C-alpha positions in Angstrom: 245.4 83.7 1.9 243.6 84.3 -1.4 245.6 84.7 -4.7 243.7 87.5 -6.2 246.0 87.8 -9.2 246.3 84.0 -10.0 244.5 81.9 -12.6 242.0 80.2 -10.1 238.8 82.3 -9.7 238.3 83.8 -6.2 235.0 82.0 -5.7 236.7 78.6 -6.3 239.4 79.5 -3.8 236.9 80.4 -1.1 234.8 77.3 -1.9 237.9 75.2 -1.3 238.6 76.9 2.0 235.0 76.2 3.1 235.3 72.6 1.8 238.4 72.1 3.9 236.5 73.2 7.0 233.8 70.7 6.1 236.3 67.8 5.5 238.1 68.6 8.8 234.9 68.4 10.7 234.9 72.0 11.7 231.6 72.4 9.8 229.4 69.4 10.4 226.5 67.9 8.3 223.4 70.0 8.8 225.2 73.1 10.0 225.0 76.3 8.1 227.7 77.3 5.7 228.8 81.0 6.4 226.2 83.4 4.9 226.9 85.5 1.9 227.3 88.5 4.2 229.7 86.6 6.3 231.8 85.5 3.3 231.8 89.1 2.0 233.2 90.3 5.3 235.6 87.5 6.0 237.2 87.3 2.5 236.5 90.9 1.3 234.6 89.6 -1.7 231.5 90.9 -3.6 228.1 89.5 -2.9 227.9 87.9 -6.4 231.2 86.2 -5.6 229.9 84.9 -2.3 226.8 83.6 -4.1 229.0 81.7 -6.5 230.8 80.1 -3.6 227.5 78.6 -2.4 226.8 77.4 -6.0 230.2 75.8 -6.2 229.8 74.0 -2.9 226.4 72.7 -4.2 227.9 71.5 -7.4 230.7 69.7 -5.5 227.9 67.9 -3.6 229.1 69.1 -0.1 226.3 71.6 0.6 222.6 72.3 -0.3 220.5 75.5 -0.1 217.0 76.0 1.2 215.5 79.2 -0.2 215.1 81.8 2.5 217.1 79.8 5.1 220.6 79.5 3.8 223.1 76.9 2.7 223.9 73.9 4.8 226.6 71.2 4.9 225.8 67.9 3.4 223.1 66.6 1.1 219.4 67.6 1.1 217.4 65.7 3.7 220.2 65.6 6.3 218.7 66.9 9.5 219.8 70.5 10.1 221.4 71.6 13.3 218.9 73.3 15.7 218.7 76.9 14.4 218.7 80.0 16.6 216.1 82.6 15.9 216.3 83.5 12.2 218.3 86.6 11.4 215.3 88.5 10.0 213.4 87.9 13.2 216.3 89.2 15.3 216.4 92.3 13.1 212.6 92.8 13.5 212.9 92.3 17.2 215.6 95.0 17.5 213.5 97.4 15.4 210.4 96.6 17.6 212.4 97.3 20.7 213.4 100.7 19.3 209.7 101.4 18.6 208.7 100.3 22.1 211.4 102.5 23.6 210.1 105.5 21.6 213.3 105.8 19.5 211.0 105.6 16.4 207.6 107.2 17.0 204.3 106.3 15.3 203.9 107.5 11.8 207.7 107.9 11.5 209.6 105.8 9.0 211.5 102.7 10.1 215.0 102.2 8.6 214.8 101.4 4.8 215.8 98.0 3.4 219.0 99.5 2.2 219.7 100.9 5.6 219.0 97.5 7.3 221.2 95.8 4.7 224.1 98.2 5.6 223.5 98.1 9.4 223.2 94.4 9.7 225.3 93.2 6.8 222.4 91.2 5.3 221.0 90.5 1.9 218.0 92.4 0.5 215.8 89.3 1.0 216.7 89.2 4.7 216.0 92.9 5.2 212.7 92.5 3.3 211.7 89.6 5.5 212.4 91.7 8.6 210.2 94.5 7.4 207.4 92.0 6.4 207.7 90.4 9.9 207.2 93.9 11.5 204.1 94.4 9.3 202.7 91.0 10.2 203.1 91.7 13.9 201.4 95.1 13.6 204.5 97.2 14.3 204.5 98.8 10.9 202.6 99.6 7.7 203.8 100.3 4.2 202.7 103.1 2.0 203.5 102.2 -1.7 206.3 104.3 -3.1 206.7 106.1 0.2 208.1 103.7 2.7 207.3 101.7 5.8 206.2 103.6 8.9 205.5 102.8 12.6 201.9 101.9 13.3 199.7 103.6 15.8 200.3 102.3 19.4 196.9 100.5 19.5 198.0 98.3 16.6 201.2 97.1 18.3 201.3 93.6 19.7 201.1 93.2 23.5 204.4 93.6 25.4 206.1 90.4 26.4 205.6 89.4 30.1 208.5 90.4 32.3 
C-alpha cells in the first residue's frame, strides 16, 4: 500500500490516504481523524511521522487540531461529532477499577506513564492526563522523582451506585 522506497515521503502518502477517506465521506466533518497511535499501528510508522500526517492534513485545509483532544475533519468551528469518554478518562477508569478490586494496593505504584503508553498505545500526554485524572479524583498521589502511588482507601472517591 505504501511505497516506502519511492520519492514521496511516507507522511504525505498516509495523509493522501486519510484525505481520500474524507473526500469519499467515510470520515465526515467534525469526526476525529485517526489518532497518532492508530496511525502508527495501521501504517507501521513512527510517532513523528504520524504527527506530520496531522500537520499535512491541516496544511491542506481538510483538518484542524484541538490541543489535548485530537485532530478533526474540516475547518475549525465545525461542530464536532459527539465524543465518547476521552481516552485518558477510560484509562484512568480502568486503573481505578484495578485499585478498587485490590489488584493495586494502597501505597503501591500505579503503572508508569511509559507502561501506560505501551499498554494502551497512547501518547505521553494522554498517559500523563490519565495519571493527573487519578490524582484529581483521589485515587493516587505523586512523590517527586519516585512515582505515583495508590492513595489510602479513605481518600478514594465513593463507589458508583450499582
